[in-house]
N, C-alpha and C positions, 0 to 999 in steps of 0.2 A: 504494500500500500504506500501511496505517496503521502507520508505523514510529515516527517521533518522537512521534506523538500517543498511542501505545499505552503510556502510563505507568500502571503499576499504582498503586492507591491506597496510601496510606501504611501500611506494615506488611504489605501483601499481596504475598508472593512474594520480597521482597528478602532476608529472612532465609534462606529456603530456597536462593535463588540464591547466597548467600555460603557457607553452611555445607555444603551437600551436596557441591559439588565439592572443597572443602577437606578434608572428612573422607574423601572417596573417594581423593584423592591421597595422604593420609597412610597410609591402609590399604594401597593398592597399593604404596607405597614400602616398607612393612614386608614385604609379600609378595614383591616383585620390585624391589630397589633399582636395578637396571639399566634398568628400563623402567616408571617410575611412571605414565605415561599409557597403558600397555598398547598402544602403537602397533605393536609387533612381534607382537602376538597375531593370530590369524585374523580377529578382529573388534575394532575399537577401542571397547570397552564404555564407557569413561568419557565418550565423546562423546554417549552417549545422554542424559546429564544435561542439557546445554543444550537438547536436543530436547524433553525432557519439560517443562522450565521454560518454553520458548517456547509449547508447546501449552497450558500451564495459565495462564501469566501474560503472554503475548505477548512482544514483542521485547526491551525494555530489561532486564528481569530475566534473560532468556536471555543477553544480551550481557555482563552482569555475571558470570554463571556461566562464560561462555567466557573472560573475562579472568582469572578465578581459575585456570582450568585452564592458560591460556597463561602465567601467571606461573611455571609449572614450567620453562619454557625459560630462565628467568633463572638458575636454580641447578642445572639438570641439562643435561649436554652432548649435546643432540640436534643433528643436522645443521641448518644454517640453512635450506636448501631444503625440507627435510621440515617444519620448523616453519611456514614460510610457507604451504605447501600445506594443512597441517592446519588452521591458523587460518582461511584463506579458506573451506575446506569447512565448518568449524563455523559460521562467520558466515552462509554461504549457507543451510545447513540451518535455522539459527535464524530467518532471514528467511522462508523458506517455511513453517515451522511456525507462526510468528507470524501470517502472513497467513491461514493456514487457521484458526487459533484465533480471529482477529478475525472472519472470515466466519461461523464457527460460532456465536460469541457473539451476533452480530447476528441470525442466524437464530433462535437460542434466545430472545433478548429479544423479537423480533417474535412468535414463537409464544406466549410467555408473555403478552404484551400482548393478543394475539388471544384467548387462553383467558380472560383476565380480562374482556375486553369481552363475550365470549360468556356467561360466567357472570353478569355484571351484567345483560345483556339477558334471560337466562332467569329471573333473580330478579325483574326488573321485570315480565316476562310472567306469572310465577306470581302476583305481587301483583295485577296487573290482572285475572287470571282469578278470583282470590279475591273481589275487590271486585265483579266482574260477577256472580259466583254469589250473593253476598249480596244484590245489587240485584235479581236475578231472583227470589230467595226472597221478598223484601219485595213485589215486584210480584205474584208468585203469591198471596201472602197477601191482598193488597189485592183481587185479582180473585176469589178464592174466597169471601171474606166480603163481606157487604153494606157498602158504604162508609158510614162514620159520621162526622159532624162533632160538635163539642162542643155546638153549639146544638141540633142535632136530638136528641142524647142527652138534654140537659137538658129539652127539650120533651117527649119521650116519658116521661121519668121523672116529670115534673110531672103529666102526664095520669094515669100509673099511681098516683101518690100521691093525687091528687084522687079517683080511683075507689076507692082503698082507705082514704080518709079519714085519710091520714097514717100508717097502720100499715105496718111493714116486714114484709110477707109474703114467702114464699119466692119467688114469681114476681117481685116487685119487686127483691129483692136479687140474684137470678140474672141478671135483665136488667141490673142495674147492673154486676155483675162482667163480663158480656159486653161492655158498653160500655168498661170499663177495658181489656179485652184488645184491642179494636179501636182505641181512641184512643191508648193509652199502652204497649201491648205487655206488659201484665201477664200472666204465664204461670201463676203459682200464688199464690193469695191465699185468705184466710178471714176471714169476718165473725163477730164475737162480741158478745154482750151480757153485760155484767158488772153484776149488781144488787148493791145494798148488802147486806152480810152473807154473801154467797156467797164460797166459797173457790175455786171453779172457774167459769169463764165458760160461758155457754150458746152453742154454735155455731149460727149461723143460716143460713149459706150458705158455699159453698166453690167455688173455681175450680182445677181440676187436683188432682193427688195431693199434698197437703201433708203436713207432718210433725206436724200437730196443734199443740196449745197448748204453747208452750215458755216457761215462766215464768222460766227462767234466762237467756234471751237478753238481752244488754246493751241493745239498742235498745228492746226491750219494757219492760225495767226503767226505763230513762230516761224513756220516754213516760208510763208509769203514775205515776212519781214526780212528774213535772212537770205531769201532767194535760193535756199538749199533744202534738201530733204530733211525731215525731222520725224522722230517717232516718240511714243509716249515715254520711253525710258530716258531719252535725252533731256526731258524737261522735269523729271522727278515728280510727275503728277501722281496723286494717290488714287485717282479713279478715272475711268474713261467717260468722256462726255459724248463724243460721237466717233472720232477717228483714232485708230491705233497708230497709224502712220500716214504721213502725207509726203509724197515724192514729187519733186519739182525739177523741171528741166527748162532752162532758158538760155538758148544760144544768143539771143539778141533781146533788146527791149521791146521788140514788136509783139511778141507773143510768148506765152508760157504754157507748157504742157504740165498738167497736174493730175496725179493719181492719188485718190483718197481711199484708204482702206479702213473699213468700218468693223469687220469681223474676220477672225481666222480661227482655225481649229485650235483647241486648247493646247495641244502638245506642239503646235507649230509657232506659238508666240514666243519667239526668242530672236536675239540679234542676228544669228546666222541666217535664219529664214528671211528676215527683213533685208539682210544684205543681198541675198539672192534676188529678191524683188527689185532692189535698187539697181543691181547689175543688169537685169533683163530690161528694166524700164529705161535706163540711160542708154543701153545698147540700141534699143528700138528708136528712141528719140534722136539719137545721134547719127542715124543712118543717112538722112537727107543731107545734113551738113558734111558728112564724110564723103558722100558722092561728089559734092561741089569741090571739096578740098583735094579730092583725088586727081582732078584734072591737071593741076600743076605738076604733080608727080609723074603722071603719064606723059606730060609734055617733056619733062626732063629725061625720062627713060621710056621711050616710045614702045618698047616691047613689054613693058610691065602691064599685066592685065588690070583692067579697071576694078574688077572684083577683088584682086589681091591688094591693091592700094586702098580700096574702101575699107576692107576688113582691118588692115594694118592701122589706119587712122582711127578706127573705132577702138582697137585695142590700146592705142596710145592714150585715149581718154579713159578707158577702163583701168589702166595701170594706176590711176589715182584712187581707185576704189578697191581693187583686189591685189593681193601680193603676187599672184602669178597670172599676168595678163596673157602671156603667150611666149612662144619660142620661134626663132628663125634658125633654120638649118641650111648651111651652104655646102653643096657637093661640088667639087672641082673635077673636070674631066679634060682629057686631051680631045680637041675637036676631031670629028670624023664620024664614020658610020657607026662605030661601036658606041660612041657617046650618044648619038641620036637614037639608037635602038634602046639603050638603057633609059633615056628620058621617056620614050614612048611606053616602055613597060612600067616605069614608075608612075606614070599618069594612070595606068590601069589599077595600080595598087593603092591609089589615094583613097582615104576614108573620110567620111563625114564632112566636117568643116575645113579640113586641111586644104591649103591653097598652094599652088605650084607656079613658079615663074622661072622660065628658061632665059638666061641672059648670056648673050654671046659677046665675048671680048677677043681681041687679037691674041691668039696663042692658047686660049682656054675657053671652056664652056662651063658656065655656072648654072646649077639647078638649085633654086632657093625654095625651100618649103616653109610655109607659115603655119604653125600649129596654135590656133586660138585657145586661150585658157589652159595652157599646158605648162608644166614645170620641167625641170631638168630630167627627172626620172621618166616622164612621158616622152621627152625628146630622145633619151637613150633607147627606150622601147621602140620608137619609130625607126631609129637608125638600125637597131638589131633586126627589125622585121624587113626593112627595105634591102639592106645589104645582105642579109641572110638569103632572101629570095633570089637576089641577083647572083650571088656566088654559087647557090645551089643549082640553078638552071642555066646560067650564062657565065660560068666562071671565067672562060677565056676572054670574052668581051670585057668583063669587069676588070680583069687583071691588066689588059692593055690600055684601058681608057681611064680608070680611076686614079686620081691624084691625091685628094685629101678631103676631109670634111671638117667643118667648124660650127660651133653652136653660139648663138647670140640670144640674150634675153630681151624681150620687148619691154620697154619701160615708158615713162611719161615724157621722155624727150621728144623733140620734133621728129616726125616720121622720116623726113628727108635725111636728117642726120643719121638716123639708125640705118637707113638703106645704104647710104654712102659707106658707113662702117662695115656693113655686111658685104658690100661689093669690093671693098678695098683688099689688096693682097695682104696675106697674113691671117693669123688665127684670131678667134674670139674667145 
């Protein structure tokens, strides 16, 4: 039995064990001075006090209450044999009650711990089910819609812009908003054009049911005041009023292109996804200006394809937004039939957005590949694939014609400077 170890915590039960029997003895002495312990009554009611104390606080507080009652024998003339019998019975009852209380408290503690464990497991199970449901929703969304990558989206937008001669038609912008939905989880957004002198913008396209133009929104006000894109995190706002992000493009004071995003998927609201939106938006808006700026480059190098120069100029602008805007890879060959055959085969191996420019100089033939949004590792992979295919199937032609290759990173410097660097003799 837990007897000596059943010590109540400080302040728990000791005051009751001391005061309850003392007050009860004082009251019964006033009512019956000849029998303060009520031992001569049909039932010894005062002995219930140690029993209750033992049931509630276990043995030692019950023993204290028994001693308080037993102190009555010191000043009241009860028979000695009767006192011994009563004290022994009270202690025995307190021991039995204390053991029952100890057993019951252990059962209750075990049941409480089991309930706590069960509640914790149910909570974890509910959290796991929620995460599973969200994952299934995302998987269902991916399966229902056509999978889209950033490269394929840019490639399709570039083809659409080339067909529309750089104009933002309804079909181009609707396709662009669809790509934003697939790539970054944008749910509600609207595209506006703001021309100089106008007080209200002209809506060009929308995704979802938006709330329309909200000139008092703090994100929109900050973006228009700075002339640059802004998002909610940039302004340290505690709540969303209308727009999560506002993307602004202004090549001149004549007009501004504005993309207002009102809602995105919960897991897509982060700086990385908003950066993807900014890159796609600026790439699309910068196409028309890049076409115009490509003419001087094509005049300076007449054999440079317009598409090559246009993409390079766009990447020059994108280099201010992303760490890896693209790579230029220069292959040098001995002029002749072998070099021409290698160039023709390389054209067939070109993938996706990769651009190719063949530039002929006295004594050498240069094949320059432009890899948009690629880094050094992607450029090494491109070299391994192209040179591996050539050496595997046309080893003799490659050995006779190939001289060297060099890598150049596309950065924010003027595109003409970067092209002169790529065409100049020497490595990069």
